[in-house]
N, C-alpha and C positions, 0 to 999 in steps of 0.2 A: 741375654746372658749365656743361655745354653749354647747358642750358635757360636759365641765368642770362645767358650771353653772348648767346643769341638774343633774349632779352627786352630786354636793354640795346640791342642793335642796332635792334630794332623801335621801342623808345622814341625812340632817336635819329632814326630816319627820320620818325616822327610829329612830333617837335619841329621838325625841319628843314622839314617841310611847313608847319607852323603859322607859322613865322617866315621863310618863303621871301621872298627879295627878287630883285633883278635880278642875273643871272649875267653877269659880264664876263670878258674874256680879253685879255691883252696880246700874244697871238700870232695865229695863223690862226683863222678862224671855226671853231666846233665844231658838228658835226652829232650830234644825239642820237636814237637809236632805242630804242623800248621794246617793239616787237613781237618776241616770242620771246626775252625776256631784256632786259638793259640794255646798250646799246652807245653809246660816245661816240668820235668820231673827228674829226680836224681836216680841214677842207675840202681842204687840200693833200695829204692822204693820208699825211703823215709819221708820225702818231701815232694809236694806237687803243687802246681798252680795252673789254673785254666781260665781263659776268658772266652765267653760265648754269648749267645743271645738268640732271640727270635723276633721275627717281624711277620705279621699276618695282615694282609690286606683283604677285606671281605666286600662282597657285593650282595646286597639284600634287595629282593623285589617281592612284595607281598600285598595281598588284598583281602577282602572279606573280613571275617571276624578277627584275623591276625592284626589288622590295621586299626589304630585308635581313631583315625580320621574317617568319619562315615562317608561311604561312597567313593573313597579315593584309593589309589594304588601307591603304596610306599615304595620308595626306591632310594638307595644310598650306597655310595662307595666310601669306605672308611677304614682306618687302622683299627683292627680288633684288638691286637696286642702289639706292642713294641717294647722289648725288654732286654736289658743288658744283664749278664750273669757272670759272676766270679765265684769260683770254688777251688778248694784244694785241701791239703792235709799236711800236718806236721807231726810225724810219728803217730801217737795215739789220739791226736786231735784233728777233727775235720772242721771246715768252716765254709759258709756259703752266703752269698749276697745276690739278690736279684732286684733290679730297680725298674719300675715302669716308666717309660719315657713319654707316654701319651698324656694328654691333658696337662695338668700342672706338675706331674711327676709324683711318684709315691714309692715307698718301700714295699716290695712284694714279700720277700723273705730276707731275714737277717739272723743267722743262727750259727751255733757252734756245737759240735758233738764230741763226746769222749767215748772212745772205742776200746779202751784198755781192758775192759772186763770180758771181752770176747764177743763173738757174733750174736749171742743170745741176750746181751744186756748192754745196749748202747743208750747213752743219755744225751738228749738234745735240748738245748736251752736257747730261747730267742723266739723271733717271729717265724712261724713254720706252719705247715699243713697239719690239721688235726687228724687226718686219716679216718674218714667216715664214708664208707661206700667204695666199691670197686671203680665205678665210672669216674668219681670225683678224685680219687687218689692218684690215678694215672695222669701223666702230663698232658696238657692241652695240645702239645705238638703231635701226639701220636694217637689221638682218638679217631675212630673210624668216621664219625660224623663231624661236620663243621662245628656244630654245637653239641654238648653233652645232652642226654635225654632231659626233657623238661621236668621229669620227676626228680632226677638227681639235683637239678637246679633248685627245686623247692626246698630240699633238705641240705643244701650246701653249707658246710660249717665254716668254710673259708680258711684264711691264714690268720693266725692270732698269736699273741705273745704267750709263752708258757714254757713248761718243762714236760718232757715226754720220755718215757722209758720204752724202748722197742728193741726187737731182735728178730732174727730169722735164720732158719736152715732150710734144707730141701723140703722138709715136711711141714713146718710151722712158721707162720709170721704173726707177730702180735705187736700192738702198741697201746699204751695207756698214758694219758696226759691230763694236766690241769692247765687251763688257759684263761686269759683275760683279753679285752679288746685290742685290736691290732694297733701298731704304732701311729699310722697316718689316718686313722679313722676319725671322721667327724660325727659318727653315730655312736652315742654312748649307751646303746641299748643293752649290751652284754656286760654283766658284772663278773661272773665266773662261769666256767664250763668244765665238765669232766667228760672226756671222750675216750672210748676204747674200741678196739677192733681185733678180731682174731680170725686167722685163715689157716686151714689145713689143706694139704695136697695129698690125697690118698694115692694119686697117680702122678708121677713127675719123672718121666724117663723116655728116652728115644723119641723126643719131639712131641710127646703127648702129655697134656696137663689136664687134671681134673681138680678144680678149685672150689672149696666150700668155705664160706665165711659169714660172720655176723658182726654187727656193731651196735653201739649204744652211745647216746650223748644226752647229758643232763645240763641244762643251761638256765642260769638265773639272771634276771635283769628286767627289762621292759619290752614286751613283745605284743604287737598289735595285730599281726596277721601271719598267715602262711600263703605264699604266692609264688607263681612261676610264669615266665614268659611262654607264650604258646608256640615254642619250637624255633623261634627266630629272634635274633638280637634286636633288630629294628634300627640299625644305624647309630650314628653318634647321638642322635636325639632320643634314642630308645623308644620309638613310637609303636612298638609291637605291644599288643594287648596281653593281659595276664589273666589266668584263672586265679582268683583271690578270695579267701575267706578272711574277713576283717571284723574286729570289734567295732561297733558303732559308738561305744562310749568306754573310755578307760583302756588300760593295758594289762595284760597278764604278766605275772612276775616269774613264771617258770615255763620253759619249753623243753619237752623231752621227745626223743625219737629213737627208734631202733630199725635195723634193716637185716635182711638175709640176702646173701649173694652167692651165685653159682656161675661157674665158667668151665668151658671145655674147649681145648684147642688141640688139634692134631694136624700137622703139616700146614697147608694153606687155609684150613677151615678154623674159624673161631666163633664160639657161641657164648654169650653172656646174658645174665638176667639178674635183676634185683627187685626186691619188694621193700617198701618203706612204709612205716606207720608212725605218726607223731601227733602230738596235741599241745596246744597252748592253754595253760590253766586260766580259768575265767578271772576277770578282775575282781579283787576282793572288795573294791569300792562300789560295785554294781550288783545289787541284790537280784537274784534270780537269773544271772547270766550263765549261759552254757559255756563249756570249753569249746575251743576250735579243734576239730578232729579231722585229720587228713590222712589218706593212705593212697598208695599207687604203686605201679610196677612198670618195668620195661623189659622187653625181650629183644635181643639184637643178634644178628648173624652176619658174618663177613667172610669173604672168600677171595684169595689171591689167584687171579686167572693165570698169572705167570709163575706160580709155584712157590712164592716166598711165604714167610710167616712173620707175624709180629712178635718181637722178643718179649720175654716175660722176666720181670725183676722180682726175685724172691724177697729182697730187702723191703719192698713196699707192697708186695703181693698185687701187682698190677701189670698190665700189658704196656709195652714200651716201643722202642725204636723199630723202624722198618728199613732194611738194607736191601736194595735191589740186587738180584743175582747176576745181572749182566748190564752192559752199557745202555741197553734200550729202555731200562727202567722197569718199574713194577706197576701192575694194574690190580686194583682191588674193587670189588663191588660189595655193598652192604645194604641191609634193610633193618629197620627198627620200628617196633610198635610200643607206644607209651600210653598209659592211662592213669589219671589221677582223679580221686573222688573226695568230696567234702560233704559235711553234714550241716544243713540249716538248723539254727537254734536261736534262742532268745539272745538279744544283744549282738547278733552276728549278721553281717551283710555279705552277700556273695556277688562277685563279678564273674560273669560267664556261666552262671548256674552252679550246679553241684558237681558236674562231671565234664571232663574234656579228654579227647583222644587225639594223639598226634602220631601220624605215620610218616616216616622219613625213609627215602630211598636215595642211594648215593653211589658215586664212583670216585675213586681216588687214583691219581697218577703220581707216582714217586719217581721223579726224573733221576734223582740220586739220593744219597742219604741226607742231603741238606735242603732240597727243593721239592715241594709238594704242590700239586694242583688238586682241588676238590670241588665237586659240584653235587648239590643235594636238591631234591624235590621234597617239599614238606606239605602235608595236608592236615588240617586241623578241624575238628568238630567239637562244638560245645552243646550242652543240653538246654541252654538258654541263650537268647540273643544278646549281643553287645552292639549297640548302635544299629539295630535292625538286622544283624548278620549272625548266623550260627555255624558257618563253615568258611574256610578260606584256604588259599594256596600260596606257596612261596617258592622261589628259586633262590638258592643261597650258594655263592661261590667263594673260593678262597685261593689266594696265592700265598704260600708260606716259605720263608727262608729261615732255617734253623742251623745254627753253627756253634 
């Protein structure tokens, strides 16, 4: 069915090209851009419409404790993401849709925002990011690593249905929202969530940024564990192991977490770090059960050998797009150290022990603003064996097209 729809759309485009005539408008002049997607906007700036998307093809090769299959080497070539995106605005209203094309398809985001109150008070309704943490708030297209840090992954709040008040200027960015489970979810664990984040920039001028932030999320529902993959996705079958703390009986009804984030950028250098601390309340039905408590951090540094810098968006307080300075492209190197710790307790089982460390080294080549090649080396160590292994290595590669 999807292929038929795509074929019909392609045929329609071809037909329209073959019979194209003069385009007229009874309103303001229209400006059309086709570089990096298709965009149309009125000259007076009141209306806009853009079609874009992303496709990421990943290669994972991993062994040791990273692989669920004992004594084997995991290897897979797969689509990490394939997403179609539509966004635009009509005077004081913005809208956005992104749709995942992989697997059976799902809505990633579907939202509308009212901006008429000014930059410091935007209201967004619909399925959207909750904005918790620097690493997770930034787009997956422009992260330095192929995967975000495994600590960020453990505390990822995802995209959910809700209403969020947010705003930004050069000094301050904030967001506060109330959310429920996302539209296409088959996991009904989340009843409600309240998530907030605030970032200040004591320095934001002449290409130098100093970013300080904090966030908090309170989540009600049914929660059985806190877990994260050990630095590698693991292909379409997701065969990479996790560090996991899990209740052996019952589920907690409350999950809360907070974080602190720091970042510094000046020219081609970028440094960022975050600390997370969270807990799942013990099941009320299990006498003597302890809470699941997990904390962790990462520190990351990247440098552009060709002199570029990663853009920074004050609207979301996160790093963004890379634009090569010349036709030969841009080269970036980066390193990241991540550690996560869990506590053993009554009614809690641990996979991978109480602690794990993940070190990631990588190089990125941005051919242009739309095409990126990435190669990462990942080393993981756990303080307890999984299937007889307590360390492992991985090579992770990505070809990305963003438009």
